[in-house]
MIPA-119300 format. One record per residue (C-alpha): residue in one letter; x, y, z; residue number from 1. Coordinates in steps of 0.2 Angstrom, whole numbers. Layout:
// MIPA-119300
+------+-------+-------+-------+-----+
: type :    xx :    yy :    zz : seq :
+------+-------+-------+-------+-----+
:    a :     X :     Y :     Z : NUM :
...
+------+-------+-------+-------+-----+
This chain:
// MIPA-119300
+------+-------+-------+-------+-----+
: type :    xx :    yy :    zz : seq :
+------+-------+-------+-------+-----+
:    x :   453 :   236 :   206 :   1 :
:    x :   450 :   249 :   192 :   2 :
:    x :   433 :   255 :   188 :   3 :
:    x :   432 :   245 :   172 :   4 :
:    x :   436 :   229 :   180 :   5 :
:    x :   424 :   233 :   194 :   6 :
:    x :   410 :   236 :   182 :   7 :
:    x :   414 :   220 :   172 :   8 :
:    x :   416 :   209 :   187 :   9 :
:    x :   397 :   206 :   190 :  10 :
:    x :   398 :   212 :   208 :  11 :
:    x :   386 :   226 :   205 :  12 :
:    x :   372 :   214 :   198 :  13 :
:    x :   374 :   204 :   214 :  14 :
:    x :   373 :   219 :   224 :  15 :
:    x :   357 :   224 :   216 :  16 :
:    x :   349 :   207 :   218 :  17 :
:    x :   354 :   207 :   236 :  18 :
:    x :   366 :   192 :   235 :  19 :
:    x :   381 :   200 :   243 :  20 :
:    x :   387 :   198 :   261 :  21 :
:    x :   385 :   213 :   273 :  22 :
:    x :   403 :   218 :   271 :  23 :
:    x :   402 :   217 :   252 :  24 :
:    x :   387 :   228 :   252 :  25 :
:    x :   396 :   241 :   262 :  26 :
:    x :   410 :   240 :   251 :  27 :
:    x :   399 :   243 :   235 :  28 :
:    x :   390 :   257 :   244 :  29 :
:    x :   406 :   266 :   248 :  30 :
:    x :   412 :   264 :   230 :  31 :
:    x :   396 :   271 :   223 :  32 :
:    x :   397 :   286 :   234 :  33 :
:    x :   414 :   290 :   229 :  34 :
:    x :   413 :   285 :   210 :  35 :
:    x :   398 :   292 :   200 :  36 :
:    x :   401 :   280 :   186 :  37 :
:    x :   398 :   265 :   198 :  38 :
:    x :   383 :   273 :   205 :  39 :
:    x :   376 :   276 :   188 :  40 :
:    x :   378 :   258 :   184 :  41 :
:    x :   369 :   253 :   199 :  42 :
:    x :   354 :   264 :   195 :  43 :
:    x :   355 :   257 :   177 :  44 :
:    x :   354 :   239 :   183 :  45 :
:    x :   339 :   243 :   195 :  46 :
:    x :   330 :   253 :   181 :  47 :
:    x :   332 :   238 :   170 :  48 :
:    x :   324 :   227 :   183 :  49 :
:    x :   309 :   239 :   184 :  50 :
:    x :   307 :   239 :   165 :  51 :
:    x :   308 :   220 :   164 :  52 :
:    x :   294 :   219 :   177 :  53 :
:    x :   283 :   232 :   168 :  54 :
:    x :   286 :   223 :   151 :  55 :
:    x :   284 :   205 :   155 :  56 :
:    x :   272 :   204 :   169 :  57 :
:    x :   255 :   211 :   163 :  58 :
:    x :   246 :   199 :   175 :  59 :
:    x :   253 :   207 :   192 :  60 :
:    x :   240 :   218 :   200 :  61 :
:    x :   243 :   237 :   199 :  62 :
:    x :   244 :   238 :   218 :  63 :
:    x :   256 :   224 :   220 :  64 :
:    x :   268 :   230 :   206 :  65 :
:    x :   268 :   248 :   214 :  66 :
:    x :   274 :   241 :   230 :  67 :
:    x :   289 :   232 :   221 :  68 :
:    x :   293 :   247 :   211 :  69 :
:    x :   292 :   259 :   226 :  70 :
:    x :   304 :   248 :   236 :  71 :
:    x :   317 :   248 :   222 :  72 :
:    x :   315 :   266 :   218 :  73 :
:    x :   318 :   270 :   237 :  74 :
:    x :   335 :   263 :   235 :  75 :
:    x :   339 :   275 :   221 :  76 :
:    x :   340 :   289 :   233 :  77 :
:    x :   350 :   279 :   246 :  78 :
:    x :   361 :   266 :   240 :  79 :
:    x :   368 :   261 :   257 :  80 :
:    x :   351 :   256 :   264 :  81 :
:    x :   355 :   237 :   261 :  82 :
:    x :   364 :   234 :   277 :  83 :
:    x :   352 :   222 :   285 :  84 :
:    x :   351 :   204 :   281 :  85 :
:    x :   332 :   205 :   283 :  86 :
:    x :   332 :   218 :   269 :  87 :
:    x :   341 :   206 :   258 :  88 :
:    x :   329 :   192 :   261 :  89 :
:    x :   314 :   205 :   258 :  90 :
:    x :   322 :   209 :   241 :  91 :
:    x :   325 :   191 :   237 :  92 :
:    x :   307 :   187 :   241 :  93 :
:    x :   300 :   201 :   230 :  94 :
:    x :   312 :   195 :   216 :  95 :
:    x :   306 :   177 :   217 :  96 :
:    x :   288 :   183 :   217 :  97 :
:    x :   291 :   193 :   201 :  98 :
:    x :   299 :   178 :   192 :  99 :
:    x :   284 :   167 :   197 : 100 :
:    x :   271 :   179 :   192 : 101 :
:    x :   280 :   182 :   175 : 102 :
:    x :   281 :   163 :   172 : 103 :
:    x :   262 :   161 :   178 : 104 :
:    x :   257 :   176 :   167 : 105 :
:    x :   266 :   169 :   152 : 106 :
:    x :   259 :   152 :   154 : 107 :
:    x :   241 :   159 :   156 : 108 :
:    x :   243 :   170 :   141 : 109 :
:    x :   249 :   156 :   130 : 110 :
:    x :   234 :   145 :   137 : 111 :
:    x :   222 :   159 :   134 : 112 :
:    x :   228 :   162 :   116 : 113 :
:    x :   226 :   143 :   112 : 114 :
:    x :   209 :   143 :   119 : 115 :
:    x :   204 :   158 :   108 : 116 :
:    x :   211 :   149 :    93 : 117 :
:    x :   201 :   133 :    97 : 118 :
:    x :   185 :   144 :    99 : 119 :
:    x :   188 :   153 :    82 : 120 :
:    x :   191 :   136 :    73 : 121 :
:    x :   175 :   129 :    80 : 122 :
:    x :   165 :   144 :    74 : 123 :
:    x :   173 :   143 :    57 : 124 :
:    x :   169 :   124 :    57 : 125 :
:    x :   151 :   127 :    62 : 126 :
:    x :   149 :   141 :    48 : 127 :
:    x :   156 :   129 :    35 : 128 :
:    x :   145 :   115 :    40 : 129 :
:    x :   130 :   127 :    40 : 130 :
:    x :   135 :   133 :    22 : 131 :
:    x :   137 :   115 :    16 : 132 :
:    x :   119 :   111 :    23 : 133 :
:    x :   112 :   126 :    15 : 134 :
:    x :   120 :   122 :    -2 : 135 :
:    x :   113 :   104 :    -1 : 136 :
:    x :    96 :   110 :     3 : 137 :
:    x :    97 :   122 :   -12 : 138 :
:    x :   103 :   109 :   -23 : 139 :
:    x :    88 :    97 :   -18 : 140 :
:    x :    76 :   111 :   -21 : 141 :
:    x :    83 :   115 :   -38 : 142 :
:    x :    83 :    97 :   -43 : 143 :
:    x :    65 :    96 :   -38 : 144 :
:    x :    60 :   111 :   -48 : 145 :
:    x :    70 :   103 :   -63 : 146 :
:    x :    61 :    87 :   -61 : 147 :
:    x :    44 :    95 :   -60 : 148 :
:    x :    47 :   106 :   -75 : 149 :
:    x :    54 :    92 :   -86 : 150 :
:    x :    41 :    79 :   -81 : 151 :
:    x :    32 :    76 :   -98 : 152 :
:    x :    17 :    68 :   -88 : 153 :
:    x :    13 :    85 :   -80 : 154 :
:    x :    -1 :    95 :   -86 : 155 :
:    x :     3 :   114 :   -85 : 156 :
:    x :   -11 :   125 :   -81 : 157 :
:    x :    -9 :   144 :   -82 : 158 :
:    x :   -18 :   154 :   -69 : 159 :
:    x :   -21 :   172 :   -74 : 160 :
:    x :   -23 :   187 :   -62 : 161 :
:    x :   -41 :   192 :   -56 : 162 :
:    x :   -49 :   209 :   -52 : 163 :
:    x :   -40 :   211 :   -35 : 164 :
:    x :   -23 :   208 :   -44 : 165 :
:    x :   -23 :   209 :   -63 : 166 :
:    x :    -5 :   207 :   -65 : 167 :
:    x :    -4 :   191 :   -54 : 168 :
:    x :    -1 :   174 :   -62 : 169 :
:    x :     4 :   157 :   -57 : 170 :
:    x :     6 :   139 :   -64 : 171 :
:    x :     0 :   123 :   -59 : 172 :
:    x :    10 :   107 :   -63 : 173 :
:    x :    -2 :    92 :   -61 : 174 :
:    x :     2 :    74 :   -64 : 175 :
:    x :   -16 :    67 :   -67 : 176 :
:    x :    -9 :    49 :   -65 : 177 :
:    x :     0 :    51 :   -48 : 178 :
:    x :   -12 :    66 :   -44 : 179 :
:    x :     3 :    76 :   -37 : 180 :
:    x :     1 :    95 :   -38 : 181 :
:    x :    15 :   108 :   -38 : 182 :
:    x :    12 :   127 :   -38 : 183 :
:    x :    24 :   139 :   -46 : 184 :
:    x :    20 :   155 :   -37 : 185 :
:    x :    34 :   166 :   -44 : 186 :
:    x :    21 :   178 :   -52 : 187 :
:    x :    11 :   181 :   -36 : 188 :
:    x :    15 :   197 :   -25 : 189 :
:    x :    22 :   193 :    -8 : 190 :
:    x :     7 :   190 :     4 : 191 :
:    x :     5 :   203 :    18 : 192 :
:    x :     9 :   199 :    36 : 193 :
:    x :    -4 :   187 :    44 : 194 :
:    x :   -10 :   181 :    27 : 195 :
:    x :    -7 :   166 :    17 : 196 :
:    x :   -11 :   160 :    -1 : 197 :
:    x :   -23 :   145 :    -2 : 198 :
:    x :   -24 :   133 :   -17 : 199 :
:    x :   -41 :   127 :   -22 : 200 :
:    x :   -45 :   112 :   -34 : 201 :
:    x :   -62 :   117 :   -42 : 202 :
:    x :   -76 :   107 :   -50 : 203 :
:    x :   -86 :   118 :   -61 : 204 :
:    x :  -101 :   107 :   -65 : 205 :
:    x :  -115 :   105 :   -60 : 206 :
:    x :  -110 :   119 :   -48 : 207 :
:    x :   -94 :   127 :   -42 : 208 :
:    x :   -86 :   115 :   -29 : 209 :
:    x :   -70 :   121 :   -21 : 210 :
:    x :   -58 :   109 :   -12 : 211 :
:    x :   -43 :   116 :    -2 : 212 :
:    x :   -27 :   107 :    -7 : 213 :
:    x :   -15 :   117 :     3 : 214 :
:    x :    -7 :   133 :     9 : 215 :
:    x :     9 :   141 :     2 : 216 :
:    x :    17 :   142 :    19 : 217 :
:    x :    35 :   149 :    22 : 218 :
:    x :    33 :   160 :     7 : 219 :
:    x :    48 :   171 :    10 : 220 :
:    x :    59 :   156 :    14 : 221 :
:    x :    55 :   147 :    -2 : 222 :
:    x :    68 :   155 :   -14 : 223 :
:    x :    61 :   145 :   -29 : 224 :
:    x :    43 :   148 :   -25 : 225 :
:    x :    38 :   131 :   -30 : 226 :
:    x :    27 :   123 :   -18 : 227 :
:    x :    20 :   105 :   -16 : 228 :
:    x :     2 :   104 :   -11 : 229 :
:    x :   -10 :    90 :    -8 : 230 :
:    x :   -15 :    78 :   -22 : 231 :
:    x :   -31 :    80 :   -31 : 232 :
:    x :   -41 :    71 :   -45 : 233 :
:    x :   -55 :    76 :   -56 : 234 :
:    x :   -51 :    95 :   -55 : 235 :
:    x :   -58 :   106 :   -69 : 236 :
:    x :   -49 :   122 :   -63 : 237 :
:    x :   -38 :   129 :   -50 : 238 :
:    x :   -39 :   145 :   -40 : 239 :
:    x :   -28 :   154 :   -28 : 240 :
:    x :   -35 :   165 :   -14 : 241 :
:    x :   -27 :   176 :    -1 : 242 :
:    x :   -34 :   170 :    16 : 243 :
:    x :   -30 :   173 :    35 : 244 :
:    x :   -15 :   163 :    42 : 245 :
:    x :   -21 :   145 :    44 : 246 :
:    x :   -32 :   146 :    29 : 247 :
:    x :   -51 :   146 :    27 : 248 :
:    x :   -65 :   132 :    25 : 249 :
:    x :   -71 :   140 :     9 : 250 :
:    x :   -62 :   153 :    -3 : 251 :
:    x :   -64 :   171 :     0 : 252 :
:    x :   -69 :   176 :   -18 : 253 :
:    x :   -66 :   194 :   -15 : 254 :
:    x :   -48 :   189 :   -12 : 255 :
:    x :   -46 :   178 :   -28 : 256 :
:    x :   -29 :   182 :   -35 : 257 :
:    x :   -27 :   169 :   -49 : 258 :
:    x :   -39 :   157 :   -58 : 259 :
:    x :   -36 :   145 :   -73 : 260 :
:    x :   -46 :   130 :   -81 : 261 :
:    x :   -38 :   113 :   -85 : 262 :
+------+-------+-------+-------+-----+
């Protein structure tokens, strides 16, 4: 058999895979020793197996792979080492392990990719839902502001800045029929940490009588700075003081930020 026919017959692949009989192994080993072209082809086939294992089996442990690689590389220097049937069985076992590990690694990789995609989709869905909720909340707040400002039944009381904050200002929207009160605090400076604005309904005669009608809590979170406070009736003026968190029983006049008569 000529070299070309020998190379194309497939016998060298069977030899590398350990699927030939002992006599056939001896024949191939003898041919490879005599013919450099055949020996080079055997080395090429074995190298291809090593490269395949390295490329497609990322889940084989490093130590396991090195054992396989070492056994195959040992054969490079001594092609005639496969005389024993036990060696053939050993190589077949390693080959089967490689195939199984490649398959298991591939399936694990695909499963892991799918799981990652599911996690990403769930996160995007959660973000979208959160955005929708925020938009709905903002729309409700905006609608509330518009309703208050457009309500012709509301009396608008302008509160001017006082000695502690001359540039401060605020507006009270008071529906005297329903007694509902809204505070527009956009003109007030942001309260310091541990402090809160407190709203007072004031009666001026026969003496100054303040009644607390609420606190402007969550000041930073309220983007529109329009706050609903407690209802009141008979108010002759409104005032805003800066108080400790939780509010005070009576207004701290030294911390009077805004004041306005009805």
